[in-house]
Wavefront OBJ file of the C-alpha trace (Angstrom):
o trace
v -9.158 -7.096 11.633
v -7.093 -7.830 14.696
v -3.671 -9.428 14.396
v -5.110 -12.695 15.653
v -7.789 -12.868 12.977
v -5.366 -11.466 10.410
v -2.707 -14.108 10.919
v -5.011 -17.080 11.345
v -5.931 -17.319 7.611
v -2.240 -17.201 6.665
v -1.417 -20.338 8.639
v -2.750 -22.885 6.094
v -0.782 -21.159 3.332
v 2.536 -21.756 5.118
v 4.451 -25.001 5.325
v 4.281 -26.366 8.879
v 8.022 -26.089 9.383
v 7.772 -22.330 8.728
v 4.866 -21.582 11.109
v 7.013 -20.461 14.037
v 9.414 -18.452 11.878
v 6.580 -16.777 9.994
v 4.834 -15.918 13.273
v 7.970 -14.391 14.801
v 8.782 -12.344 11.694
v 5.173 -11.130 11.499
v 4.953 -10.116 15.146
v 6.883 -6.819 14.698
v 4.192 -5.753 12.220
v 1.290 -5.975 14.649
v 3.269 -4.831 17.697
v 4.510 -1.676 15.982
v 3.832 1.552 17.900
v 2.589 3.481 14.842
v 1.171 2.931 11.380
v 4.347 4.177 9.686
v 6.474 1.802 11.725
v 4.073 -1.060 10.958
v 4.303 -0.274 7.238
v 8.104 -0.370 7.392
v 8.049 -3.655 9.271
v 5.492 -5.085 6.858
v 7.727 -4.247 3.904
v 10.555 -6.117 5.647
v 8.174 -9.025 6.248
v 7.109 -8.954 2.588
v 10.744 -9.065 1.448
v 11.359 -12.202 3.493
v 8.122 -14.071 2.710
v 6.836 -12.466 -0.525
v 8.606 -14.765 -2.958
v 8.001 -17.987 -1.064
v 4.410 -17.293 0.071
v 2.890 -14.456 -2.001
v -0.632 -15.298 -0.753
v 0.303 -14.202 2.766
v 1.569 -10.833 1.596
v -1.501 -10.359 -0.590
v -3.806 -11.186 2.363
v -2.069 -8.611 4.578
v -2.184 -5.993 1.802
v -5.881 -6.559 1.102
v -6.818 -6.245 4.779
v -4.392 -3.457 5.736
v -7.168 -0.840 5.977
v -9.018 -2.974 8.554
v -5.810 -3.656 10.491
v -4.404 -0.139 10.914
v -7.067 1.213 13.348
v -5.903 -1.478 15.767
v -2.518 0.272 16.018
v -4.092 3.335 17.653
v -4.846 1.466 20.885
v -2.627 1.220 23.932
v -0.300 -1.785 24.269
v -2.409 -3.175 27.143
v -5.527 -3.166 24.995
v -3.678 -4.716 22.062
v -2.404 -7.523 24.268
v -5.925 -8.390 25.384
v -7.371 -8.143 21.879
v -4.677 -10.492 20.563
v -5.669 -13.066 23.158
v -9.039 -14.300 21.943
v -9.518 -16.496 25.022
v -9.541 -13.380 27.201
v -12.171 -11.711 25.043
v -14.306 -14.869 25.013
v -14.008 -15.007 28.801
v -15.349 -11.473 29.138
v -18.181 -12.180 26.694
v -19.163 -15.303 28.666
v -19.242 -13.329 31.920
v -21.386 -10.597 30.354
v -23.785 -13.138 28.812
v -24.123 -14.908 32.163
v -24.837 -11.661 34.013
v -27.392 -10.472 31.462
v -29.207 -13.818 31.163
v -29.453 -14.292 34.929
v -31.014 -10.852 35.276
v -33.747 -11.432 32.692
v -34.966 -8.020 31.545
v -33.966 -4.423 32.194
v -36.359 -1.523 32.786
v -34.040 1.031 31.171
v -30.983 1.156 28.962
v -29.035 2.573 31.919
v -29.893 -0.529 33.968
v -28.588 -2.792 31.196
v -25.393 -0.757 30.925
v -24.945 -0.919 34.696
v -25.292 -4.731 34.594
v -22.661 -5.010 31.851
v -20.320 -2.651 33.712
v -20.732 -4.625 36.934
v -19.932 -7.845 35.072
v -16.794 -6.309 33.579
v -15.671 -4.823 36.875
v -16.230 -8.144 38.683
v -13.701 -9.895 36.445
v -11.191 -9.648 39.273
v -11.462 -13.180 40.647
v -10.213 -14.385 43.969
v -8.183 -17.498 44.502
v -5.476 -19.113 42.410
v -6.093 -17.199 39.192
v -5.540 -13.786 40.797
v -1.927 -13.592 39.589
v -3.002 -14.378 36.028
v -5.775 -11.771 36.296
v -3.311 -9.101 37.398
v -0.937 -9.834 34.543
v -3.644 -10.007 31.904
v -6.415 -7.565 32.750
v -5.346 -4.811 35.153
v -3.214 -2.969 32.590
v -5.873 -3.362 29.931
v -8.650 -2.112 32.221
v -6.606 1.016 32.989
v -5.932 1.538 29.282
v -9.639 1.044 28.434
v -10.579 3.554 31.113
v -8.189 6.152 29.678
v -9.097 5.448 26.056
v -12.838 5.602 26.639
v -12.900 8.659 28.884
v -13.632 7.055 32.249
v -16.755 5.145 31.252
v -15.660 2.051 33.181
v -15.015 3.865 36.431
v -18.229 5.877 35.992
v -20.300 2.707 36.168
v -18.864 1.866 39.597
v -20.775 4.722 41.198
l 1 2 3 4 5 6 7 8 9 10 11 12 13 14 15 16 17 18 19 20 21 22 23 24 25 26 27 28 29 30 31 32 33 34 35 36 37 38 39 40 41 42 43 44 45 46 47 48 49 50 51 52 53 54 55 56 57 58 59 60 61 62 63 64 65 66 67 68 69 70 71 72 73 74 75 76 77 78 79 80 81 82 83 84 85 86 87 88 89 90 91 92 93 94 95 96 97 98 99 100 101 102 103 104 105 106 107 108 109 110 111 112 113 114 115 116 117 118 119 120 121 122 123 124 125 126 127 128 129 130 131 132 133 134 135 136 137 138 139 140 141 142 143 144 145 146 147 148 149 150 151 152 153 154 155
């Protein structure tokens, strides 16, 4: 469970005038640098919202085991994962690259096609500034977290 998918089900349970406040008080939970810190921040969140909206606290508690692995990733990766539009953009690019190719003779050829699609996400033109802000840090963090697999496919 990512923070985006974790918070989305809580939205209908909250009165519309509390959406922004609930989102800002919940943000320290999923931006915490460690699991212990996230637990502390969640307890603070539960104190504020537990009496008024117990369903939200119960939802977070029931899905805590799926949420905590997310905290192990770098901040750049977390930022991209929280932005579902960015992930959908990457998936669309990969689907387009794979479908235009047709078939692959080996698994290595398929992996190379996916890597080329990911590495070609750096667009030119007006969206370059947005690309730099959104993806460059995440690509570096992915490369470090997954032992250079992204840069290995550039060869």
